C-alpha positions as CSV (number, residue, x, y, z in Angstrom):
1,X,-2.6,66.2,120.3
2,X,-5.2,63.4,120.7
3,X,-4.7,60.2,122.5
4,X,-7.0,58.3,120.1
5,X,-6.4,54.8,121.4
6,X,-8.3,55.6,124.6
7,X,-10.3,58.5,123.4
8,X,-8.9,61.3,125.5
9,X,-8.1,64.7,124.2
10,X,-5.3,66.8,125.7
11,X,-7.0,69.7,127.5
12,X,-9.2,70.2,130.5
13,X,-9.7,67.1,132.6
14,X,-13.2,65.9,133.4
15,X,-14.9,67.4,136.5
16,X,-14.9,65.3,139.7
17,X,-16.5,65.2,143.1
18,X,-14.4,65.9,146.3
19,X,-13.9,62.2,146.9
20,X,-13.5,59.0,144.8
21,X,-15.7,56.0,144.9
22,X,-14.0,53.1,146.8
23,X,-12.6,50.6,144.4
24,X,-9.4,48.8,143.3
25,X,-7.6,49.9,140.1
26,X,-4.8,48.2,138.1
27,X,-2.7,49.9,135.5
28,X,-3.2,48.4,132.0
29,X,-1.5,50.9,129.6
30,X,1.2,53.6,129.8
31,X,1.9,56.4,127.4
32,X,4.6,59.1,127.2
33,X,3.8,62.8,126.9
34,X,3.4,62.4,123.2
35,X,0.8,59.7,123.6
36,X,3.1,56.9,122.5
37,X,2.5,53.6,124.2
38,X,5.5,52.5,126.2
39,X,6.3,49.1,127.8
40,X,6.4,48.7,131.6
41,X,7.0,46.1,134.3
42,X,6.3,48.1,137.4
43,X,2.5,47.9,137.2
44,X,0.7,50.4,139.5
45,X,-2.1,49.3,141.8
46,X,-4.4,51.8,143.6
47,X,-7.0,51.0,146.1
48,X,-9.4,53.8,147.0
49,X,-11.0,53.3,150.4
50,X,-13.6,55.1,152.4
51,X,-13.0,58.4,154.1
52,X,-10.3,59.6,151.7
53,X,-7.9,56.8,152.5
54,X,-5.9,54.8,150.0
55,X,-3.3,52.1,149.2
56,X,-0.8,52.6,146.4
57,X,2.0,50.4,145.2
58,X,3.9,49.2,142.2
59,X,4.2,45.5,141.4
60,X,6.3,43.7,144.0
61,X,6.9,46.9,145.9
62,X,5.8,48.2,149.3
63,X,2.2,49.3,149.8
64,X,1.9,52.9,150.8
65,X,-1.1,53.7,153.0
66,X,-2.5,57.1,153.8
67,X,-5.0,59.8,153.2
68,X,-5.3,61.2,149.7
69,X,-6.1,64.8,148.8
70,X,-8.4,65.5,145.8
71,X,-8.2,69.1,144.9
72,X,-10.3,69.6,141.7
73,X,-8.7,67.1,139.3
74,X,-5.4,66.9,141.2
75,X,-4.9,63.6,143.1
76,X,-2.2,63.8,145.8
77,X,-1.0,60.5,147.4
78,X,2.0,62.3,149.0
79,X,4.4,59.8,147.5
80,X,2.9,60.3,144.0
81,X,0.8,63.1,142.5
82,X,-1.4,62.9,139.4
83,X,-4.0,64.8,137.4
84,X,-7.2,62.8,136.7
85,X,-7.9,63.2,133.0
86,X,-11.0,61.2,133.1
87,X,-12.7,58.7,135.4
88,X,-15.5,56.3,134.2
89,X,-17.2,53.4,135.9
90,X,-14.5,50.9,134.8
91,X,-11.6,53.0,133.6
92,X,-9.5,55.9,134.7
93,X,-6.7,57.9,133.1
94,X,-4.1,59.6,135.3
95,X,-1.3,61.9,134.2
96,X,1.9,63.2,135.8
97,X,5.0,64.9,134.4
98,X,6.2,61.7,132.8
99,X,3.1,60.6,130.9
100,X,-0.3,59.0,131.1
101,X,-1.5,55.9,133.0
102,X,-4.7,54.0,132.0
103,X,-6.3,52.0,134.8
104,X,-9.1,49.5,134.8
105,X,-11.1,48.1,137.7
106,X,-9.1,45.3,139.3
107,X,-11.3,42.4,140.0
108,X,-8.6,39.8,140.5
109,X,-8.2,37.9,143.8
110,X,-4.6,37.1,143.3
111,X,-2.9,40.4,144.2
112,X,0.2,39.8,146.2
113,X,-0.2,41.3,149.7
114,X,2.9,43.2,150.7
115,X,3.1,44.3,154.3
116,X,5.4,47.0,155.7
117,X,7.5,45.6,158.5
118,X,6.3,46.4,162.0
119,X,8.1,49.3,163.7
120,X,11.0,48.2,165.9
121,X,11.0,49.4,169.5
122,X,12.8,52.8,169.8
123,X,16.3,52.7,171.2
124,X,16.2,54.6,174.5
125,X,19.9,55.5,174.0
126,X,19.2,57.3,170.8
127,X,20.9,60.7,170.4
128,X,20.6,63.5,168.0
129,X,24.0,62.4,166.5
130,X,22.4,59.1,165.5
131,X,19.9,61.0,163.3
132,X,22.3,63.3,161.5
133,X,21.6,63.6,157.7
134,X,19.0,64.7,155.2
135,X,15.7,62.8,155.5
136,X,13.1,62.9,152.8
137,X,9.6,61.6,153.3
138,X,8.3,58.7,151.2
139,X,5.0,58.1,153.0
140,X,2.5,59.9,155.3
141,X,-0.3,58.3,157.2
142,X,-3.0,59.7,159.5
143,X,-2.7,59.3,163.2
144,X,-6.4,60.3,163.5
145,X,-9.0,61.2,161.0
146,X,-8.1,64.5,159.3
147,X,-10.7,66.5,157.4
148,X,-8.4,69.0,155.6
149,X,-4.7,69.2,154.8
150,X,-2.5,72.3,154.9
151,X,0.6,71.7,152.8
152,X,2.4,74.6,154.6
153,X,2.3,72.4,157.7
154,X,3.0,69.0,156.1
155,X,6.6,67.9,156.4
156,X,8.6,67.1,153.3
157,X,12.2,67.1,154.5
158,X,14.1,67.0,157.8
159,X,17.8,68.0,157.9
160,X,19.5,67.1,161.1
161,X,22.9,68.7,161.6
162,X,23.6,67.9,165.2
163,X,24.9,70.5,167.7
164,X,26.0,73.8,166.2
165,X,27.3,77.2,167.3
166,X,23.9,78.6,166.7
167,X,22.3,76.1,169.1
168,X,20.2,74.6,166.4
169,X,20.1,70.9,165.8
170,X,18.6,70.9,162.3
171,X,15.8,72.2,160.2
172,X,12.3,71.0,159.1
173,X,10.9,71.9,155.7
174,X,7.2,71.9,154.7
175,X,5.8,70.9,151.3
176,X,5.8,74.6,150.3
177,X,9.3,75.6,151.6
178,X,12.2,76.5,149.3
179,X,15.4,74.5,149.8
180,X,17.1,77.4,151.6
181,X,14.1,78.6,153.7
182,X,12.8,76.0,156.2
183,X,9.7,76.8,158.3
184,X,11.2,75.4,161.5
185,X,14.5,75.0,163.3
186,X,15.1,72.0,165.7
187,X,16.2,73.5,169.0
188,X,16.0,70.6,171.4
189,X,16.0,66.8,171.5
190,X,14.4,65.6,174.7
191,X,14.7,62.4,176.7
192,X,11.2,61.5,175.9
193,X,12.3,61.2,172.2
194,X,10.7,64.4,171.0
195,X,12.1,67.1,168.8
196,X,11.2,70.7,169.8
197,X,10.9,73.0,166.8
198,X,10.6,76.7,166.6
199,X,9.9,79.0,163.6
200,X,6.7,80.0,162.1
201,X,5.1,78.1,164.9
202,X,6.2,75.9,167.8
203,X,6.0,72.2,167.0
204,X,6.7,68.9,168.8
205,X,7.7,65.9,166.7
206,X,7.9,62.5,168.4
207,X,10.6,60.1,167.2
208,X,9.2,56.6,167.0
209,X,12.0,55.0,165.0
210,X,15.5,55.8,163.8
211,X,17.2,52.6,162.6
212,X,17.6,50.5,159.5
213,X,17.9,53.6,157.3
214,X,14.4,54.8,158.3
215,X,13.2,57.7,160.4
216,X,9.6,57.9,161.6
217,X,8.2,61.1,163.2
218,X,4.7,61.8,164.5
219,X,2.8,64.9,165.4
220,X,-0.8,65.2,166.6
221,X,-2.3,64.4,163.2
222,X,0.2,62.6,160.9
223,X,2.9,60.0,161.0
224,X,5.9,60.7,158.6
225,X,8.2,58.0,157.2
226,X,11.6,59.2,156.0
227,X,14.6,57.7,154.2
228,X,18.0,59.1,153.2
229,X,17.8,58.8,149.4
230,X,21.1,58.8,147.6
C-alpha cells in the first residue's frame, strides 16, 4: 500500500547514518497502519541534540531526556521506539506499531517549556518494605557519556517483594528478559541506599528517590526512572 499524500511507499526505509543531525521536530500529520489520516491532540515534539542525546514529549506533557539509540533505521528513545521510514532536510516520517507520524522542522519560539521536578532528598529511614511493588521504567538518562548500549544490561522492570523465605528481596529485569526469567535477584538493601543484585552478574543500584509514586535508581552509567503503572 502507498501512502501517497506524503509520497512514501511501504517497504524498506531509507538508509541512515549512525547519528541524526541536531534539530527540533514537530509532528504535523498522523496516519494509521492503513495510511488513513487520523486526528490527534497529543502532538509529538522531538529535539535531537549533539552526542546522541534527545528530548521527547507530547504536547503539555513531561519532557523525557536521554541518549537515543539509532540501530540502522530503528530509533530507540527508551520510552518510545520508532522506525525511520524517511528523513529529508525539513521532514521526517516515523513508524511504530500503531501507525505513521510525519514531522516537519519546528522553527517556532513558542514551545512551552516543561521541566521535570527536582528530585527530593532521599529519606534516610527508607526500608525495602517502602519500595514493594512492580516498577516499570518510563525514562532513562545517562550519568556519564555512553558510547554503546547493551539492552541485556539496561533495566526495564524492578519487582520488589520484600523479605522472603529464599532470602531474596526482589528481581530486576533487563530489556531482553522474559517476564518469568529475570537477570538479577535483589539480595540486600544496604544502609547507604544501595540494592545489591546477583545473577548473571553482580550489580549495585543506588536508590536516589522512592516517594511520590516514583522510584529512581542509578548505576555507573545510567539513571532509571520508574513508576507503578496501573
